[in-house]
C-alpha positions in Angstrom: -50.7 36.4 18.4 -49.2 36.4 14.9 -51.2 37.4 11.9 -49.7 34.6 9.8 -50.2 31.5 12.0 -52.2 30.4 15.0 -51.1 27.8 17.5 -53.8 25.2 18.2 -55.0 25.2 21.8 -54.9 21.4 22.2 -51.8 20.5 20.2 -48.7 21.5 18.3 -50.3 21.8 14.9 -49.5 25.1 13.3 -52.4 26.7 11.4 -52.4 29.2 8.6 -54.4 32.5 8.9 -57.4 30.8 7.3 -57.4 28.0 9.9 -56.0 25.2 7.6 -52.9 23.3 8.8 -49.8 25.1 7.6 -48.2 21.9 6.2 -51.2 21.2 4.1 -51.3 24.8 2.9 -47.6 24.6 1.9 -48.2 21.4 -0.1 -51.1 23.0 -2.0 -48.9 26.0 -2.8 -46.1 23.8 -4.1 -48.5 21.7 -6.2 -49.9 24.9 -7.7 -46.5 26.2 -8.5 -45.5 22.9 -10.1 -48.7 22.9 -12.2 -48.0 26.4 -13.4 -44.4 25.5 -14.2 -45.6 22.4 -16.1 -48.1 24.5 -18.0 -45.4 27.0 -19.1 -43.1 24.2 -20.2 -45.8 22.1 -21.9 -45.9 24.1 -25.2 -42.2 23.7 -25.6 -42.4 20.0 -24.7 -45.2 19.4 -27.3 -43.1 21.3 -29.9 -40.1 19.1 -29.3 -42.1 15.9 -29.3 -43.9 16.8 -32.6 -40.9 18.1 -34.5 -38.1 15.9 -33.0 -39.1 12.9 -30.9 -42.1 11.7 -33.0 -40.2 11.8 -36.3 -37.4 9.7 -34.7 -39.9 7.1 -33.4 -41.6 7.1 -36.8 -38.3 6.5 -38.5 -37.4 3.6 -36.2 -40.8 2.1 -36.8 -40.5 2.5 -40.6 -37.2 0.6 -40.5 -38.9 -2.6 -39.3 -42.4 -2.1 -40.7 -43.0 -4.4 -43.7 -46.7 -4.4 -44.7 -46.6 -4.4 -48.5 -46.1 -8.1 -49.2 -48.0 -9.2 -46.1 -51.1 -7.3 -47.2 -50.6 -7.6 -51.0 -50.1 -11.4 -51.2 -52.1 -12.7 -48.2 -53.0 -16.1 -49.6 -49.5 -16.9 -50.7 -47.9 -15.7 -47.4 -50.4 -17.8 -45.4 -49.7 -20.9 -47.6 -45.9 -20.5 -47.2 -46.1 -20.6 -43.4 -45.9 -24.4 -43.5 -43.1 -24.5 -46.1 -39.8 -25.8 -44.8 -37.8 -24.2 -47.5 -35.9 -27.3 -48.5 -37.8 -28.2 -51.6 -40.1 -26.2 -53.9 -43.5 -25.4 -52.4 -46.6 -27.5 -53.1 -49.3 -26.9 -55.7 -51.4 -25.2 -53.1 -48.8 -22.4 -52.7 -48.6 -21.9 -56.4 -52.4 -21.7 -56.7 -52.5 -19.2 -53.8 -49.9 -17.1 -55.6 -51.9 -17.0 -58.8 -55.0 -15.9 -56.9 -53.0 -13.1 -55.3 -51.3 -12.0 -58.5 -54.7 -11.7 -60.2 -56.1 -9.6 -57.4 -52.9 -7.5 -57.2 -53.1 -6.6 -60.9 -56.7 -5.8 -60.6 -56.2 -3.5 -57.7 -53.0 -2.1 -59.2 -50.8 -3.0 -56.2 -48.5 -5.4 -58.1 -46.0 -2.6 -58.8 -45.3 -1.8 -55.1 -45.2 -5.5 -54.2 -42.8 -6.3 -57.0 -40.6 -3.3 -56.1 -40.5 -4.3 -52.4 -39.4 -7.8 -53.3 -36.9 -6.5 -55.8 -35.1 -4.6 -53.1 -34.4 -7.9 -51.4 -33.7 -10.0 -54.5 -32.8 -8.3 -57.8 -34.7 -9.4 -60.8 -37.9 -10.2 -59.0 -39.8 -7.2 -60.1 -40.0 -8.2 -63.8 -40.9 -11.8 -62.7 -43.9 -10.6 -60.7 -45.2 -8.0 -63.2 -44.9 -10.3 -66.2 -46.5 -13.2 -64.5 -49.3 -11.0 -63.1 -50.2 -10.0 -66.7 -50.6 -13.7 -67.6 -52.1 -14.9 -64.3 -55.7 -15.0 -65.6 -54.8 -17.4 -68.4 -53.0 -19.9 -66.2 -54.6 -23.3 -65.7 -54.0 -26.0 -63.2 -51.5 -27.5 -62.4 -50.3 -24.0 -61.5 -46.8 -25.2 -60.5 -45.9 -26.3 -64.0 -47.8 -23.4 -65.6 -45.9 -20.8 -63.6 -42.5 -22.4 -64.1 -43.3 -22.5 -67.9 -44.0 -18.7 -67.8 -40.7 -18.0 -66.0 -38.1 -20.5 -64.8 -37.5 -18.4 -61.7 -40.7 -19.7 -60.2 -38.8 -23.0 -59.9 -36.1 -21.3 -57.8 -36.2 -21.7 -54.1 -34.7 -18.2 -53.6 -37.8 -16.6 -55.1 -40.2 -18.4 -52.6 -37.8 -17.8 -49.7 -37.8 -14.1 -50.5 -41.7 -14.0 -50.6 -41.9 -15.9 -47.3 -39.3 -13.7 -45.6 -40.8 -10.4 -46.9 -44.3 -11.6 -46.1 -43.6 -11.0 -42.4 -45.3 -7.8 -41.1 -42.1 -6.8 -39.3 -38.5 -7.6 -40.4 -34.9 -6.9 -39.7 -33.8 -7.1 -43.4 -33.4 -3.3 -43.6 -30.8 -3.3 -40.8 -29.0 -6.2 -42.4 -28.9 -4.4 -45.7 -27.6 -1.3 -44.0 -24.5 -3.3 -42.9 -24.1 -5.2 -46.2 -25.7 -8.4 -45.0 -28.7 -10.5 -46.1 -30.5 -13.8 -45.7 -29.5 -16.6 -48.1 -31.9 -19.1 -49.6 -31.6 -21.3 -46.4 -32.3 -18.4 -44.0 -28.7 -17.9 -42.9 -27.3 -14.4 -42.4 -24.4 -13.9 -44.8 -22.4 -10.9 -46.2 -23.4 -9.4 -49.6 -21.3 -10.1 -52.6 -18.1 -8.1 -52.5 -19.2 -5.8 -55.4 -22.4 -5.0 -53.5 -20.8 -4.1 -50.1 -21.0 -0.4 -49.8 -22.7 0.8 -46.6 -20.1 -0.3 -44.1 -17.4 1.5 -46.1 -19.6 4.6 -46.3 -20.2 4.5 -42.5 -16.4 4.3 -42.0 -15.9 7.2 -44.4 -18.5 9.3 -42.6 -16.9 8.6 -39.2 -13.4 9.4 -40.6 -14.5 12.7 -42.2 -16.4 13.8 -39.1 -13.4 13.1 -36.9 -11.1 14.9 -39.3 -13.3 17.9 -39.5 -13.6 18.0 -35.7 -9.8 17.7 -35.3 -9.2 20.5 -37.9 -11.8 22.6 -36.1 -9.9 22.3 -32.8 -6.6 23.0 -34.6 -7.9 26.1 -36.4 -10.4 27.3 -33.9 -8.3 27.3 -30.8 -5.9 30.1 -31.8 -8.9 32.2 -33.0 -10.8 31.7 -29.8 -7.6 32.6 -27.8 -7.2 35.8 -29.7 -10.9 36.7 -29.1 -10.5 36.1 -25.4 -7.1 38.0 -24.9 -7.1 40.8 -27.5 -8.3 44.3 -26.5 -12.0 44.8 -26.8 -11.9 46.9 -30.0 -9.9 44.2 -31.8 -11.8 41.3 -30.4 -15.1 42.8 -31.4 -13.9 43.1 -35.0 -12.6 39.5 -35.0 -15.9 38.3 -33.5 -17.8 39.9 -36.4 -15.6 38.0 -38.8 -16.4 34.7 -36.9 -20.1 35.4 -36.9 -20.3 36.6 -40.5 -20.8 33.1 -42.0 -24.0 32.8 -40.0 -25.4 35.7 -41.9 -24.7 34.0 -45.2 -26.7 31.1 -46.7 -25.2 27.7 -46.4 -25.8 27.1 -50.0 -24.0 30.3 -51.0 -21.0 29.4 -48.8 -20.8 25.9 -50.3 -21.1 27.2 -53.9 -18.3 29.7 -53.2 -16.0 26.8 -52.4 -16.8 25.3 -55.7 -15.5 28.5 -57.4 -12.4 28.5 -55.2 -11.5 24.9 -55.3 -12.2 23.8 -58.9 -9.3 22.9 -61.2 -9.4 26.3 -62.9 -10.5 28.1 -59.8 -9.0 30.9 -57.7 -6.8 28.7 -55.5 -5.3 26.7 -58.3 -4.6 29.9 -60.3 -2.7 31.3 -57.3 -0.7 28.1 -57.0 0.2 28.3 -60.7 1.0 32.0 -60.6 3.3 31.5 -57.5 5.0 28.6 -59.1 3.9 26.0 -56.5 2.4 23.8 -59.2 2.7 23.7 -62.9 -0.1 24.4 -65.3 -0.4 20.7 -66.0 -0.2 19.8 -62.3 -3.3 21.6 -61.0 -4.6 20.0 -57.9 -8.0 18.3 -57.9 -9.6 19.8 -54.8 -13.2 19.6 -55.7 -15.7 16.7 -56.2 -13.7 14.5 -53.9 -13.1 13.9 -50.2 -10.7 16.9 -49.9 -13.4 19.3 -51.1 -15.8 17.9 -48.5 -13.3 18.2 -45.7 -12.3 21.8 -46.6 -15.8 23.1 -47.1 -17.2 21.4 -44.0 -14.3 22.6 -41.8 -14.9 26.2 -42.9 -18.7 26.0 -42.4 -18.5 24.3 -38.9 -15.5 26.3 -37.6 -17.7 28.9 -35.8 -19.4 26.1 -33.8 -15.9 25.3 -32.5 -14.7 28.8 -31.9 -17.7 30.0 -29.9 -17.7 27.3 -27.1 -13.9 27.7 -26.8 -14.2 31.5 -26.6 -17.0 31.4 -24.0 -14.7 29.2 -21.7 -11.5 31.1 -22.4 -13.2 34.4 -21.5 -13.9 33.1 -18.0 -10.2 32.3 -17.3 -8.6 35.1 -15.2 -5.4 36.5 -16.9 -3.9 36.6 -13.5 -3.3 32.8 -13.6 -0.9 33.2 -16.5 0.9 36.1 -14.8 1.2 34.2 -11.6 2.8 31.2 -13.4 5.2 33.5 -15.2 6.1 35.3 -12.0 6.9 31.9 -10.4 9.5 31.1 -13.0 7.6 29.2 -15.7 8.4 30.2 -19.3 5.3 31.2 -21.5 5.1 27.8 -23.2 5.1 25.8 -19.9 2.7 28.3 -18.3 0.3 28.0 -21.3 0.4 24.1 -21.4 0.2 23.5 -17.7 -2.0 26.4 -16.5 -4.1 27.8 -19.3 -4.7 24.9 -21.6 -6.2 22.5 -19.0 -8.8 25.0 -18.1 -10.0 25.1 -21.7 -10.7 21.4 -21.9 -14.5 21.9 -21.2 -14.6 24.3 -24.2 -12.7 21.8 -26.4 -15.1 19.0 -25.3 -18.2 21.1 -26.0 -17.0 22.3 -29.4 -15.8 18.9 -30.4 -19.1 17.1 -29.6 -21.1 19.9 -31.3 -19.0 19.8 -34.5 -18.8 16.1 -34.6 -22.6 15.5 -34.3 -23.2 18.2 -36.9 -20.6 16.7 -39.2 -21.8 13.1 -39.0 -25.2 14.0 -40.4 -24.1 16.6 -43.0 -25.8 16.5 -46.3 -25.8 19.6 -48.5 -22.0 20.2 -48.6 -21.0 16.6 -49.4 -23.7 16.5 -52.1 -22.4 19.6 -53.8 -18.6 19.3 -53.4 -18.1 15.7 -52.5 -18.3 13.9 -55.8 -18.0 10.1 -55.7 -15.4 9.9 -53.0 -16.7 12.6 -50.7 -20.3 11.4 -50.2 -21.4 10.6 -46.7 -24.1 8.3 -45.3 -26.6 11.1 -45.2 -26.4 11.4 -49.0 -27.3 7.7 -49.4 -30.2 8.2 -47.0 -31.4 11.0 -49.1 -31.0 8.9 -52.3 -33.2 6.1 -50.9 -35.8 8.6 -49.7 -36.0 10.6 -53.0 -34.8 8.4 -55.8 -35.0 4.6 -55.1 -38.0 5.2 -52.7 -36.7 2.4 -50.4 -37.8 4.2 -47.3 -37.2 1.2 -45.1 -33.5 1.0 -46.0 -33.2 4.8 -45.5 -34.8 4.5 -42.1 -32.5 1.5 -41.3 -29.4 3.6 -42.2 -30.8 6.5 -40.2 -31.4 4.2 -37.2 -27.9 2.9 -37.3 -26.5 6.4 -37.5 -28.6 7.4 -34.5 -27.4 4.5 -32.4 -23.8 5.2 -33.4 -24.1 8.8 -32.3 -25.6 7.8 -29.0 -22.9 5.2 -28.4 -20.2 7.8 -29.2 -21.9 10.3 -26.9 -22.0 7.7 -24.1 -18.3 6.9 -24.6 -17.5 10.6 -24.5 -19.5 10.9 -21.3 -17.6 8.0 -19.7 -14.2 9.2 -20.8 -14.4 13.0 -20.5 -17.7 13.4 -18.6 -20.7 15.5 -19.7 -20.3 17.6 -16.5 -16.9 18.8 -17.9 -18.5 20.1 -21.1 -19.3 23.8 -20.9 -20.7 26.3 -23.4 -19.9 29.2 -21.2 
C-alpha cells in the first residue's frame, strides 16, 4: 500500500495519508496557495489604488461635484426650483437671495460663492460681493431694492446662472472644457469666438504628441539598430550614451535646451558662423512650438530606443544572411525580412512615447512660450492660479478619456498582443 494515498475498501474514493479525500485535500491546498499569492500582491495593489486609482476617481468626481452654491445659497436655490426661466423670478426668490447673502457675508462664504458663479458668468463676482455688503440695509420689496443696487439683478442670465450652479452635480465643467456653455434659455451653445481656446489646445496637444512620437521612431530606429548589431564593446558605449539622460535631472536637460536654442544661443551662433543664416536672420527656436518639439523629442527618445532595441536584439542575424543568400539586395532584405519583425518594438515605443507626451508639463512650461503650451499647462494653471479645480478636473477627465480611446483604437488596429518590450 502506498504511503501517499489509500484506496477505500468500499468505493473508488482516493484518500490522502491523513484519511481525508484527496480531492478535498487538493482544493484546500490550492485555496491556501491562492490566499498566499493574494497576500503577497495585496500591498502592491493597495499602493496602486492609493497612489493611482483613487486620485483618478477623485479627479473625475471633482469634475462634476458642485457643492459651493448649493450649500451657500440654500434658500435661493430652493426658491428657484419652480422658476421657469422665461421671466424674472418672483419677490419670494429675491427675498430668499437677500437672506442667503446676509448669512454668506456673516459666515465669510460669499467670496467662494461669488468666484464659483463668476467662472460660469463673468462679472458676477462683483455683483454678489457688493450686494452682500448692502444686504442688511435692503427693505421690501426686495426685487426693486436689489435691481436698484445693481441692474444685473434684473437680468435673467444672472438668475439662470444661480439656478444652474445651484445643482449639487453638474456637467458645466466638461462643457467649458470643450468651449461650450449654457445660454440664458438653457441651451448648449459654443462660447464666443474670442473665448474658444481649449479645443484648439487639445488639437495642439495631440499634434505635438504625434509629431514627437514620429520623430522618436525616425531618430530612435537607427540608434536601436546600431545597438543591436554592433559588436558588444561598441554597443555598450552607445547604450551608456542612450541611458545617460536618465542620470540627469529633467529640469537640467530642459534648461540646457534653453541655452542651446535661444536667439543668441549656441545653435544660432553656429548657424551664423557657418553662414547658414545672417546675423539679422537668427532663427527663433525657443519659447514656441519648435522649442517644445525639439526638447520633448530629445527627452523622450530613450523611451523609444529601449523597446526597439529589446525587440531587435531577439532577431537572429541569420535571417538577414539567409535573405541575402537567396538573392535579395540589402534594402529588400531589410524591408521585407528585418523591419516587419521590429513592428512590436515600434508599437511599444510609440504608445509609450505618445502617452508620456500627451501629458507633458515641465518642458512645454519652460520652453513652449505662448504657442508651445499643451493642455497639461492649462490644467496646472487652473489648479494653481485660477483655483478652478472643477475645470482642471474636467480637462483632465477629457484627456484621460481621449488617451483610453486612442489606446483602444491602437489595440483594434495593431493589437496589444503585438506590443512587446522585449
